[in-house]
C-alpha positions in Angstrom: 0.0 0.0 0.0 2.8 2.4 0.9 4.6 1.6 -2.3 1.4 2.4 -4.3 1.2 5.7 -2.4 4.7 6.6 -3.4 4.0 5.8 -7.0 0.9 8.0 -6.9 3.0 10.8 -5.2 5.6 10.6 -7.9 2.9 10.9 -10.6 1.4 13.9 -8.7 4.9 15.5 -8.5 5.4 15.2 -12.3 1.9 16.5 -13.1 2.3 19.5 -10.8 5.8 20.3 -12.2 4.3 20.5 -15.7 1.5 22.8 -14.4 4.0 24.9 -12.5 6.2 25.4 -15.6 3.1 26.2 -17.6 1.8 28.8 -15.1 5.1 30.2 -14.0 4.7 33.3 -16.1 1.1 33.7 -14.8 1.9 33.3 -11.1 4.4 35.9 -9.7 6.9 34.7 -7.2 5.3 36.9 -4.5 2.2 34.7 -4.6 3.9 31.6 -3.3 2.0 30.6 -0.2 4.9 28.8 1.4 8.5 30.0 1.2 11.4 28.0 2.6 15.1 28.8 3.0 17.6 27.4 0.6 17.8 23.6 1.0 20.2 22.9 3.8 22.3 19.9 5.0 19.6 19.4 7.7 17.1 18.8 5.0 19.3 16.8 2.7 20.3 14.3 5.5 16.7 13.3 6.0 14.3 11.0 4.3 10.7 12.3 3.8 7.5 10.4 3.8 4.6 11.6 1.6 2.6 12.2 4.8 5.1 15.0 5.7 7.1 13.1 8.3 10.9 12.8 8.1 13.3 10.1 9.2 17.0 10.4 10.1 19.2 7.5 10.9 21.3 8.6 13.9 23.2 5.4 14.6 22.7 1.7 14.2 19.2 0.7 15.0 18.1 4.2 16.0 16.1 6.4 13.7 14.7 9.8 14.8 11.4 10.9 13.2 9.4 14.2 13.2 7.1 16.5 11.2 8.5 18.4 8.3 8.2 22.2 7.9 5.2 22.1 5.7 3.2 20.1 8.3 3.8 22.6 11.2 2.9 25.5 8.9 -0.2 23.7 7.8 -1.6 23.2 11.2 -0.4 26.4 12.8 0.8 27.0 16.4 0.5 23.6 18.0 -1.3 23.8 21.4 -1.5 20.1 22.1 0.2 17.0 20.8 -0.6 13.3 21.4 2.6 11.3 21.1 3.1 7.6 20.6 3.9 5.6 23.7 7.4 4.3 24.3 7.6 0.6 23.7 4.7 0.6 21.2 5.1 -1.0 17.8 4.3 1.1 14.8 4.0 0.3 11.1 4.9 2.5 8.2 1.8 4.4 7.0 -0.2 4.0 10.2 -1.4 6.8 12.4 1.3 7.9 14.8 0.8 11.4 16.2 -2.0 14.0 16.5 -1.7 17.8 16.7 -4.3 20.4 17.8 -4.5 24.1 17.1 -7.8 25.5 18.5 -10.5 23.4 16.9 -8.3 22.1 14.1 -6.9 18.6 14.4 -4.1 17.1 12.2 -2.9 13.5 12.3 0.3 12.1 10.8 1.4 8.6 10.0 4.6 6.8 10.8 7.3 7.2 8.1 8.9 3.8 9.1 8.0 0.6 11.0 9.6 -0.4 14.3 9.4 0.0 18.0 9.3 3.4 19.8 12.3 3.5 22.1 11.9 7.2 23.1 9.6 10.2 22.7 10.3 13.9 23.0 8.9 14.6 26.4 9.6 18.3 26.0 6.7 18.4 23.6 4.2 17.7 26.4 5.2 20.9 28.1 6.0 22.9 24.9 4.2 21.4 21.9 5.0 24.6 19.8 8.6 23.4 19.8 7.5 21.5 16.7 6.8 24.9 15.1 10.0 26.5 16.2 12.3 23.6 15.2 10.5 20.9 13.3 13.6 19.2 11.9 15.7 19.3 15.0 14.6 20.1 18.6 10.9 19.4 17.7 11.6 15.7 16.9 8.7 13.4 17.7 10.2 10.0 18.6 13.1 7.7 18.2 12.5 4.3 16.6 14.3 0.9 16.6 13.4 0.2 12.9 12.1 -3.1 11.6 13.8 -2.8 8.2 14.9 0.7 7.5 17.0 -0.4 4.5 13.9 -1.7 2.8 11.4 0.9 3.9 13.6 3.9 2.9 12.8 2.9 -0.7 9.3 4.3 0.0 10.7 7.6 1.2 12.0 10.7 -0.7 15.4 12.2 -0.3 17.7 14.8 -1.8 16.7 16.4 -5.1 13.6 14.1 -5.3 12.4 15.4 -2.0 13.2 19.0 -3.0 11.1 18.6 -6.2 8.3 17.1 -4.2 8.3 20.1 -1.8 8.2 22.4 -4.8 5.3 20.5 -6.2 3.4 20.7 -2.9 3.9 24.5 -2.8 2.6 24.8 -6.3 -0.4 22.7 -5.4 -1.2 25.0 -2.5 -1.0 28.0 -4.9 -3.6 26.4 -7.1 -5.8 25.5 -4.2 -6.1 29.1 -3.0 -6.3 30.7 -6.4 -8.0 33.1 -7.0 -8.6 34.1 -3.4 -5.5 34.8 -1.2 -7.0 35.4 2.2 -4.6 32.9 3.7 -1.5 34.6 2.2 0.5 37.6 3.2 1.4 40.3 0.7 4.9 38.8 0.5 3.5 35.4 -0.5 4.1 33.7 2.9 1.4 31.8 4.5 -0.2 33.9 7.3 0.3 32.9 10.9 -2.2 30.2 11.9 -3.9 30.3 8.5 -6.0 27.3 9.5 -8.1 29.8 11.6 -9.3 31.3 8.3 -10.2 28.0 6.7 -13.7 26.6 6.9 -14.3 23.0 8.2 -15.1 21.9 4.7 -12.0 23.5 3.3 -9.9 21.9 6.2 -11.2 18.4 5.3 -10.4 19.0 1.7 -6.9 20.4 2.5 -6.1 17.3 4.6 -7.3 14.9 1.8 -5.1 16.9 -0.7 -1.9 17.3 1.3 -2.1 14.3 3.8 -3.6 11.6 1.7 -2.1 8.7 3.6 -3.8 9.9 6.8 -7.1 10.5 4.9 -7.0 7.0 3.4 -6.4 5.4 6.8 -9.2 7.4 8.4 -11.5 6.3 5.5 -10.6 2.6 6.0 -11.2 2.8 9.8 -14.6 4.5 9.2 -15.5 1.8 6.6 -14.4 -1.0 9.0 -16.5 0.5 11.8 -19.5 0.8 9.5 -19.2 -2.9 8.4 -18.9 -4.0 12.0 -22.0 -2.0 13.0 -23.9 -3.5 10.1 -22.8 -7.0 11.0 -23.9 -6.5 14.6 -27.3 -5.2 13.5 -28.1 -8.2 11.3 
């Protein structure tokens, strides 16, 4: 399933790159809804999951994971976070962590499979640390991976990850065109832009930019419906 998701992601990247090239003259640089600094070594060292989680192999049998910059900007200032439990087993592509900003909730899935050997307890006191330093101090957990060598094939890294991030930014541009109430004059996303998004738009945004989470939620909902039907018959 994860492999299929990555294939779909690659197709989306290529499609959006074509659209971006076609519309580059039509969309000024100042209208970019998300702007990031030049790709740094911090970014290049990490593998990225299509669900906007990163993975970094720190030493043998230890992989740190966390939310990428897009995810924290997407939800806004994180007021509460539900972390996985140390000792719990996780699978790549399954729900791992939940963030809350006011009435908005965002869930992310695990980028790799394994056993949680540590969680970032600082996030319980200061969940906004994910906003301040998503790729470093705001890490979510450390994992003893089941088979990182195999599963990293389902992740994005280097220039591929960079092109994917460009594609995501372009997709966000198209989502908000022609209205720009979520954007600043300079093209940056406004602080806590999710406050200005309706419930309907928020659901659509999640399905567009966090499809793996959306598909998992749909499966769970379908499973519960089938169980309820079975019990009633």
